[in-house]
RODO-2510 file (C-alpha; in nm, 4 decimals, decimal comma):
residues 75
     n   res          X          Y          Z
     1     m    17,9491     8,6451    12,5361
     2     t    18,0779     8,3323    12,7041
     3     e    18,4356     8,4620    12,6885
     4     e    18,3387     8,7745    12,8853
     5     l    18,1489     8,5584    13,1328
     6     r    18,4484     8,3269    13,1778
     7     e    18,6698     8,6301    13,2339
     8     r    18,4349     8,7691    13,5005
     9     a    18,4152     8,4286    13,6684
    10     t    18,7947     8,3960    13,6720
    11     e    18,8312     8,7462    13,8161
    12     f    18,5791     8,6629    14,0874
    13     q    18,7498     8,3322    14,1622
    14     n    19,0885     8,5028    14,2049
    15     r    18,9515     8,7705    14,4376
    16     t    19,0689     8,7472    14,7982
    17     l    18,8209     8,6996    15,0810
    18     s    19,0294     8,8499    15,3575
    19     h    18,9567     9,1950    15,4971
    20     m    18,6057     9,2133    15,3521
    21     s    18,3323     9,3964    15,5354
    22     t    17,9934     9,2355    15,5823
    23     s    17,8418     9,4429    15,3042
    24     d    18,1303     9,3406    15,0750
    25     r    18,0588     8,9753    15,1536
    26     v    17,6881     9,0190    15,0786
    27     a    17,7714     9,1887    14,7479
    28     a    18,0211     8,9128    14,6608
    29     s    17,7653     8,6429    14,7407
    30     r    17,5072     8,8099    14,5172
    31     e    17,7617     8,8538    14,2386
    32     a    17,8545     8,4846    14,2608
    33     k    17,4887     8,3842    14,2418
    34     k    17,4356     8,6052    13,9378
    35     l    17,7418     8,4606    13,7625
    36     i    17,6363     8,1035    13,8392
    37     l    17,2866     8,1623    13,6997
    38     e    17,4224     8,3274    13,3845
    39     i    17,6664     8,0424    13,3243
    40     n    17,3911     7,7892    13,3914
    41     e    17,1726     7,9372    13,1171
    42     i    17,4546     7,8929    12,8659
    43     y    17,5371     7,5475    13,0033
    44     k    17,1800     7,4299    12,9427
    45     e    17,2252     7,4990    12,5724
    46     t    17,5861     7,3887    12,5183
    47     k    17,6444     7,1173    12,7837
    48     d    18,0086     7,2351    12,7974
    49     s    18,1845     7,0523    13,0821
    50     e    18,4216     7,3464    13,1318
    51     l    18,1239     7,5656    13,2208
    52     m    18,0126     7,3067    13,4765
    53     d    18,3593     7,3129    13,6334
    54     i    18,3469     7,6938    13,6562
    55     m    18,0034     7,6775    13,8200
    56     k    18,1322     7,4263    14,0748
    57     l    18,4270     7,6506    14,1672
    58     l    18,2033     7,9560    14,1983
    59     t    17,9546     7,7632    14,4121
    60     e    18,2347     7,6504    14,6426
    61     k    18,3589     8,0068    14,6878
    62     k    18,0008     8,1330    14,7387
    63     k    17,9470     7,8746    15,0138
    64     k    18,2641     7,9931    15,1905
    65     i    18,1433     8,3529    15,1765
    66     e    17,7984     8,2619    15,3067
    67     k    17,9455     8,0466    15,5825
    68     r    18,1461     8,3476    15,6987
    69     l    17,8365     8,5691    15,6798
    70     k    17,6317     8,3381    15,8991
    71     g    17,9072     8,3047    16,1579
    72     t    17,9037     8,0511    16,4359
    73     p    17,5770     7,9965    16,6211
    74     l    17,5700     8,0952    16,9857
    75     v    17,4686     7,8120    17,2181
***
């Protein structure tokens, strides 16, 4: 199970962010959240540092997506 999860996380990490529509960004953000939560459940049991590193990378990419979704505030 963890091998499939690692594969999905790697595929998500390698995905490009350019030319995504807003709905694609929302879907990507939700997918990242789901992956992070799934990995976290396994991490709680195994305490594998590699899983923590994967979660950190996914969180970083998720933050970039969400930053782009929110846009710049109008003053």
